[in-house]
C-alpha positions as MATLAB code, in Angstrom:
seq = 'SSVAFAAQAVGAQSMSSPMMSHPSFGVMGGLNLASMGGSDASGLDSRMGFLVGGFAKFQVAPKIAIQPELFYTQKGAKQSMDDGNGGTVTLHIKPSYVELPVLARMDFSMAPDAGARPFILLGPTFALKAGCQFSASDAGASSSVGCSDAAEQLQEHVDAKSFDMGALAGAGIDLRAGAHTMSLGLRYEYGFTSVFDGSNVKNRALSFVVGFGF';
ca = [
      72.499  -56.240   99.636;
      75.421  -53.111   99.820;
      75.670  -53.938   95.340;
      72.184  -53.599   95.030;
      72.334  -49.785   97.469;
      75.235  -48.908   95.130;
      73.720  -49.612   92.091;
      70.548  -47.736   93.238;
      72.333  -45.161   94.292;
      74.407  -44.920   90.885;
      71.383  -44.777   89.012;
      69.599  -42.242   91.029;
      73.031  -40.080   90.504;
      73.044  -40.528   86.612;
      69.221  -39.685   86.799;
      69.797  -36.606   88.369;
      72.869  -35.327   86.044;
      72.801  -32.522   84.087;
      73.946  -35.225   81.390;
      70.558  -36.304   81.627;
      68.281  -33.533   81.581;
      65.889  -32.118   79.527;
      67.013  -29.041   76.178;
      66.555  -26.180   77.930;
      65.140  -23.048   74.977;
      65.190  -19.357   75.207;
      64.694  -16.352   72.835;
      67.576  -13.375   71.964;
      68.283  -10.315   70.013;
      70.774   -8.326   69.910;
      72.931   -5.641   68.234;
      75.618   -5.836   65.301;
      78.009   -4.261   64.759;
      79.053   -5.206   61.580;
      82.194   -4.541   59.174;
      83.898   -6.604   56.223;
      87.273   -7.752   55.845;
      89.863   -8.693   53.309;
      91.885   -7.666   50.749;
      89.385   -5.664   49.059;
      87.487   -4.152   51.705;
      89.878   -1.275   52.462;
      87.982    2.125   52.611;
      84.704    0.355   54.305;
      83.206    1.700   57.669;
      81.488   -0.452   60.077;
      77.328   -0.208   60.414;
      74.907   -1.361   62.503;
      72.577   -3.869   62.308;
      70.576   -6.542   64.365;
      69.807   -9.975   65.112;
      66.555  -11.845   66.750;
      66.323  -15.245   66.917;
      66.549  -18.518   69.366;
      68.234  -21.323   70.580;
      68.683  -24.282   72.715;
      70.865  -25.568   74.811;
      72.104  -29.206   75.399;
      73.911  -30.561   78.813;
      76.300  -33.102   78.153;
      78.511  -32.937   81.208;
      78.372  -30.591   84.262;
      80.214  -27.506   82.680;
      79.809  -28.495   78.658;
      77.236  -27.732   76.734;
      76.046  -27.610   73.432;
      74.184  -24.821   72.434;
      72.785  -24.708   68.607;
      71.257  -21.282   67.491;
      68.748  -19.975   64.673;
      68.619  -16.155   64.178;
      67.824  -13.789   61.395;
      71.241  -11.183   61.295;
      71.891   -7.942   59.541;
      75.903   -7.119   57.883;
      77.471   -5.394   55.843;
      79.371   -2.199   55.812;
      79.330    1.009   54.711;
      81.685    3.755   53.057;
      81.620    7.285   52.335;
      82.266    9.130   48.866;
      82.738   12.412   47.699;
      79.915   13.162   45.403;
      81.677   15.994   43.007;
      79.959   18.866   44.657;
      81.527   19.455   47.868;
      79.678   17.333   49.699;
      79.512   13.318   50.679;
      77.388   10.511   50.166;
      77.180    7.074   51.585;
      76.910    4.026   50.647;
      75.847    1.471   52.749;
      76.011   -2.904   51.482;
      73.347   -4.626   53.334;
      73.821   -8.376   52.858;
      71.192   -9.904   55.858;
      71.177  -13.977   56.748;
      69.660  -16.926   58.229;
      71.940  -17.873   60.544;
      72.684  -21.684   62.381;
      75.674  -21.478   64.765;
      76.113  -24.835   66.253;
      78.239  -23.731   69.291;
      80.183  -25.259   72.286;
      79.489  -23.644   75.621;
      81.644  -23.912   78.760;
      79.914  -22.617   82.465;
      81.988  -21.176   84.924;
      80.100  -21.934   88.142;
      77.348  -24.684   89.059;
      76.148  -23.695   92.262;
      72.359  -24.433   92.228;
      72.314  -20.999   94.087;
      74.625  -18.990   91.841;
      72.985  -15.635   91.443;
      75.536  -15.126   88.347;
      77.067  -17.854   86.270;
      79.976  -16.804   83.997;
      80.652  -18.658   80.264;
      82.449  -18.707   76.972;
      81.336  -19.982   73.773;
      82.562  -21.093   70.536;
      82.009  -22.642   67.394;
      81.408  -22.939   63.628;
      78.294  -20.343   61.796;
      76.742  -21.709   59.092;
      74.379  -18.941   57.191;
      71.147  -18.502   53.827;
      71.323  -15.406   52.493;
      67.996  -13.552   52.992;
      68.344  -10.573   51.359;
      70.902   -8.207   50.185;
      70.466   -4.285   48.696;
      72.700   -1.270   48.273;
      71.947    2.196   49.685;
      72.962    5.601   48.963;
      72.121    8.782   51.291;
      73.087   12.117   51.726;
      72.011   15.406   53.377;
      69.162   15.090   50.940;
      67.706   12.229   49.671;
      68.512    8.708   49.747;
      67.553    5.531   47.637;
      68.211    1.640   47.241;
      68.698   -0.927   45.270;
      68.829   -4.972   45.900;
      71.777   -6.358   44.814;
      70.374   -8.511   41.908;
      69.239   -5.224   40.466;
      72.178   -3.942   40.597;
      74.396   -6.670   39.723;
      72.808   -6.921   36.229;
      72.643   -3.019   35.621;
      76.207   -2.849   36.406;
      77.409   -6.298   34.761;
      79.766   -6.818   37.895;
      79.369  -10.011   40.492;
      77.527   -7.746   43.556;
      75.218   -9.695   44.723;
      75.619  -11.454   47.633;
      76.199  -15.329   47.530;
      73.525  -17.141   48.323;
      76.003  -19.144   51.632;
      78.294  -17.640   54.159;
      80.001  -19.751   56.969;
      82.588  -18.782   59.491;
      83.379  -19.314   63.360;
      82.069  -17.346   66.437;
      83.922  -16.333   69.950;
      82.257  -15.025   73.045;
      81.475  -14.632   76.763;
      78.688  -13.801   78.375;
      77.171  -14.306   81.818;
      73.465  -15.549   82.897;
      71.532  -13.866   85.411;
      68.678  -15.891   86.841;
      65.558  -14.214   86.949;
      62.513  -16.109   88.999;
      62.603  -19.307   87.469;
      63.874  -18.010   84.273;
      67.375  -16.842   83.388;
      68.730  -13.760   81.555;
      72.205  -13.674   79.942;
      73.836  -10.397   78.685;
      77.165  -11.830   75.953;
      79.589   -9.992   74.028;
      80.645  -12.106   70.783;
      82.933  -11.818   67.817;
      82.117  -13.537   64.658;
      84.678  -14.376   61.974;
      83.949  -14.883   58.150;
      85.680  -17.351   56.106;
      84.060  -17.185   53.034;
      83.610  -14.245   50.499;
      80.411  -12.665   50.072;
      80.900  -11.532   46.415;
      81.621  -13.426   43.523;
      85.351  -12.369   42.123;
      86.695  -10.376   45.483;
      88.115  -10.720   48.679;
      85.102   -9.076   50.933;
      84.112  -11.048   54.263;
      82.174  -10.150   56.983;
      82.852   -9.908   59.958;
      80.579   -8.588   63.540;
      80.338   -7.857   66.766;
      77.369   -8.093   68.711;
      76.059   -7.458   72.091;
      73.381  -10.463   72.483;
      70.500  -10.364   75.144;
      68.890  -14.007   75.782;
      65.677  -14.937   77.870;
      66.148  -18.899   78.633;
      62.973  -21.076   79.905;
];
């Protein structure tokens, strides 16, 4: 009957819909231009770091997906100071994290044969501290100390907190590479929590990311 035929057609369409598709996975890596903001972050400059990890993508509508990610990322900042002898000492603040962003993703082209597909990302980030170091360098030497050791020596709250959270916004483009997908993206992360107790210093990061989806 026509009713049975219509039901079969709807069922076939729903089975082929992106909402019913299996999740896709991939790996990612990139460079961070990390910095720190807040009322106690004056005089701090950006430092370079990297991130590396993976992601999953769960399609929930034809152009909408949820994209959780998990990666190791280096953040922090640096500050240059006069060493008192006519030279310059550069202090590096180096917290690192294992980070979990949970991102909403919107694609702007769903054509099956599209070779390039722009997208945007937005969502919260949650991070656990993986490490923290202070290092100092001048023209002839360098040294480093763990943040927890520095906190004990200085009797100050200079060890990074164990948890950090913020928000991430980004954009990029997927490029088809045979049966796989390569993505190029630019994203900015804004930290909500102070890195150290007793101070208003929060993580910021501008990241260039390359991904490869399976």
